[in-house]
N, C-alpha and C positions, 0 to 999 in steps of 0.2 A: 257455633256452626263450623263444621269441618270444611277443608278446602274443596272437597268434592261436592258439598252442598251449596257452594257459593253461586249465586245467580245474578250477580251484577254484570255490568257491561264488560265485554271482552277487551282486555288490554291490547292496544295496538303495539306492534314492535317498534323499538326505538331506532332512529336513524342518526348516525353521527356523520357530520360533514366536516372534514378536516381540510382547512385552508393552509397549504404549505408552500414555502419558497423552495423546497428541496424536491427534486423529481424522484418518483418512486424507484426508478431504475438507476439512480445515482448511488453513491456509497450507502450501504445498508446500515442505518443507525437508529437513533431514538424514534423518529416517526414511524419507521417501518416495523420496529419491534413492537411498539405499542398498538398501532393500528391493526396489525395482523392478529393481535390477541383480542382487541375489541371486536373484531369481525367474527369471533367465535359465538358471540351472543347478540349481535345486532348488525344491521346493514351499515357499512362504512363507505362513504363517498370521499375519495381522496382527490381534492381539487388542486391541480397544479397551475403554475404560471403559464400565461399564454404563449403560443407559438405563432410566428409570423407566417402569413400567406400573401398571395398577390394583392397589390393595392386595390384592385377592383373586385376582388372575390367577396363572397358573403360570409360573415362570421358563422362558425359552427363549433360544435363540441365533438371531440373524438372520445369515445367511451370504450373501455376494455376491462375485462376482469383481470385481477391480479392472479399471478400463477399460484400464490399461496392460498387463495380462498375465493370461492364463487360469491361469497358474501361481501367482498371488497372490490369496488370498482374504481378505476383510475379515470379521472375526467380531465381532459386537456382542451382548454379553449383555443380556437384558431382565429386570429384577428388579422384584418388587412394591415399590411406594413405601412407605417407612417400615419396611422389613424390619429386624429387629435385626441388629447387626453379626455376631454368631456365625452366625446363619442365613444372612446374606448371603454370608459366606465359604464356608459349607457348600454353598450353591447354586452359587456360582462354581466350586468344586472339582468338583462333580458334572457341571456343564456342560462343564468342561475335560476331565475324564476321558472323558466320552462322545464328545467331538469328536475326541480323539486316539487313541481305542482301536484304530482300524484301522491306525495307523502301524506299519510293520514295520522300516523302515530307521533309520539314525542320526538323532538329534534334537539340534538346536542350540536352546537357550533363550536368547533375546536380550532383555535388559531395558533399557528406557528409564526405567522408574520402579520404585523399590523397593517401592512400595505395592501391586504386584501379586504380591509374593512370598508373602504369607500363604496364598493359595489355590492356589499353583502349586509350592511348595517340596517337595511330596511326590513330584513326578514325578522321574525319574532321567534327565535329558538326558545325552548323550555329551559335550557341551560347553556350558558356561554362559558367556555374554558379558554384561558390563555396559558399555553405551555411554553414558557420562556426557556428555550434550550440554549440560547446564546444571547449575548448583548449585541444585537445586530447593528446597532448604531456605531459600534466601534470597528466594524468591518470595512474593508476597502470598497469604494464605490457605493456606500450606504445611501439610500434615497434621501432626498432633501427634507421631506416632511415626516420621516419615520418616527421621530420622538413625539411629535404632535399626535400622530395616529396611535402610537403606543399608549399614550395617556388616555386617549378616548377609549381604546380597547380595555384598558385596566378599569376605567370607570364603568364600562358596560359589563365586564366579566362577573360571573357569580363566584368563580374560584380561579386562583392563579397557581400554577405549578412552576417550579424552577428546576433546571437541570443540574444544579450544584449549589453548594453552600455559599459561595461568593455571590452568585446571582440571588440567592434567597436574601442575603443581607442587603443587597441593593434594592430589592423589591418589597421587603416585608412591611415597610411602613407606608406603602402606597396603596394597600388594599387590606380589608379586614380578614380575608381568608386566603393566605398564601402558604403553600406547603412545599417543602423541599423534597424532591425525588431525584437524587443523584443518579448518574449513569450506572446502569446495572449490567448484567452479563447472562448469557446463555451458556452456563458452565458445560453442559453436556456437549454442545457443539464444539467449543474450543478445547475441551479435554481430549478430543481426537488427536490433537497435535502432540500429545504425550507418547503416543505409540507411533512407531515409524510409519509414515505414509509413503505412497508412491510419489517419488520426487517429480515435481512439475518439470517439463522438458526445458523451460527457459531458466531454470535454477539449478538443475542437477550437476552441471559442469562448473559452477562457480566455486572457487577455492574456499576452503575452510580456514579460519572461522568465519561464520557469516553473522552479520549484525543487521537486523532488518527493521523496516518501518512500513506500516500500511495506513492509508488514510488519504485525505485530500492534501495535495501539495499546493499551498497558496501562501498568502501573506503572513500566515501564522507559522510558517516553516522557516527555521533558521538555516538558510543556505550557506552562510559563511561558516557557521559551526560545523556543518557537514563537510565542507570543503577542507577545513583545517584538520579535522579529525582524520579524514581520508589521506591527507598529505602526511600526517604524523605516523600513520599505520598503513603503509602501502601493501602489507601482507594480509590485511583484513578485507573481506568483501562486504561492501555496504549495499544492501538490497532495498530498493525503494519501490513500493507498490502504491498505485493510486493515480487518479487524474490530476493533471496540472491545470489549475484555474486561477484567473485574476493576476497571475504573474507570467512573464514570458519564458518560454522554453530556453531562450538564450541566457536567462538569468540563473539557470541551474548550474551548479558546479559540475565540471566534466573531468573526471579522472579515470584511469583504467580500472580502478577498484570500486567505482560507484556505478551501480547497475540499475537503471530505470526500466522496470518491467511492465509498466502500464497498469491499467485498471484490472482488478480481479473481482469475481463475484464473491459474495458472502460465503457461499458454499466452498469456494476454493481456498479460503484463507487458512484453515487448519493445515492443509497440505504444505503451504509455503512456510507457515510458522513452525511446523515440525522440523524443517531443515535449517532453522536458525539456532545460533548459540545464545544470542542476546537480542532482546527487543528494545527498540529505541523510540524515544519521544523528543526529538530535537526541535522543540518549539521555540520560536523567538519570544523574547520578553518585551512585548509591546502592547499597545492599546487593544489589539484584536484578541490577545490571549489573557487579558486581565481577569475575565470571568469564566473561562472555559473549564469544563470538567470532562476530560477526555474519556470516552467510552472504552478506548483501547487499553487503558490501564488494567482493569480487571480481566479483559479478554486475554491480554498477554500472559498474565499470571495464571489464568485458568488453563492456558496452553502449556504451562510448565516452564515458562521462560523468565529469567530475571530481567528487570526493566531498568533502563537508564534514562532519566528525564531531566530536562531543565527545570528550574524551580517554579513551576506552575502552582499557583496558590492552593487549589483544591487537591492537586496531587500530593503536595507536601503535607497538607492537613490530614488527608485520609489514608495515605499510603507511605508517607515518609518515614514512619517508624519501622516499617518492615525491612528485614535484612535483604529481601529480594528486590527492593526498589532503591536504586541509587540516585541521588540528586546532585547535579553538577551545573555550574554556570559557565565557566570558561572552556575553551577547547581543551586546554591542558587538564582541567578537572574532569571533563567529559571522558577523555581517553583513559584517565586513571580509573574512573568509575567503571568504564567498560572492561578494563583489566580485572577489576574485582568481580564484576558480573560473570566474566568468562570462567573465573575460578568456581563460582557458584554453580554454573551450568554443568561443570564437570562432576558436581557432587549434589545431585538432586535429593539424595537421602540425608543431607546434612542438617535438616531441620528448617531451612528457610522456606521450602516449599510447603511443608506442613503448616507453618505459621501463616503463609498466604492463604492456604486452603481454608483454614479456620476462619479467617476474615471473610472470604468469599462465600462461605456456607450460608451467611445471612442475606445474600444478595441474589436476586433473580428478577428477570423481566416479568415473569408470571406474577410474583408477589407485588411488584411495583404496579402493574396494570390492575390487579385485583384491588389494591388500596385506592387507586384512582377511581375505579368503577364504583367502589362503595361510597366514596364521597359524592360522586355524580348521582348515584342511586338515592342518597339522602335528599339531594336537591330536587330530584324528580319525584320523590315519594314512592319509589318502586323497589327500594332495597329489601332483600329478603332477610328474615330473621337469621341471626347467626353469622352475618357478614359485616359486622361492625368494624369500622376502621379505627377502633379505640387504641390500637397499638401504634397509630400514627404519631410521630414526633415531628414537631415543626421543622427542625433541622437535624435530619438523621445523621 
């Protein structure tokens, strides 16, 4: 029987509910890349953490469409400040039930945080996904029962994805279906930085050479390393982009050649990156960075910039062999590596960039999302012929 002759029940569209600890309008990273792509083929509900309202106000949901897609809506619970934990979970459960009550087709529950399991575990999704992008238990101010809820989530999940090889190794024996999907890159977006862009107003007057970082500035950031590097090279401009969270502004190093320019949108990043000579990843080597796989590594390279990083395990493993990626531990090593990177930046035709491009050619968020979708399609029984994830390797 041909497809046009099929007379069975009409398939209902799939709805994906993404429970995330990261706000949609925060730094654009893995959840935003993946969910905006899933929204091309299904309805995506992006459920954020609650916002406080007055102690006597009634709980409610604020719902809006994402700018990127009418098929993706951001849902933000608003709860009375100081509400007891049991009442809080009960309110969240009622808000969730009311919001999804009209859904008729298959449901995929996608978790970035186990802490949203208590108010959502009563629903019966057709597929449950745990996308472990970080080892949240290692982060500052991690919730008390996070590990217990994570184990419960892993036990409930149909499939577990990890955001890097180190996380894969930590999770692979805890579930029968664990797949490694390392940080990917939108090459087209960041390759804009290879052509001269209009210089952003807050960067255009900063002296050259410029060495820059963008991302969240938190407990994973090595403030002491930055301070000493800036002290050793007062003629370099260190450009820091991104929100400061979980650490005090007073803890940031302050020198005339360190410039904190605040948060920038994803769309703005290539313009800033274009004006840099070297891209930096000055991560602290501590518990919070033990399992990270920074998305910015391939983004910096796609933008045509050599990278200097501290020895983050997944960076060393996947990029450490590239001439355009320098690894350094101490401030002295870091400055020396920056000197080498500055030489590379003056010679983009020297072969280091072509080597990086060859590696990046196999990486894209479109491919990553398509492989994830094929695995979910298998579980739903809706995968179309010709979309087999057979090329999946457990640890890419």
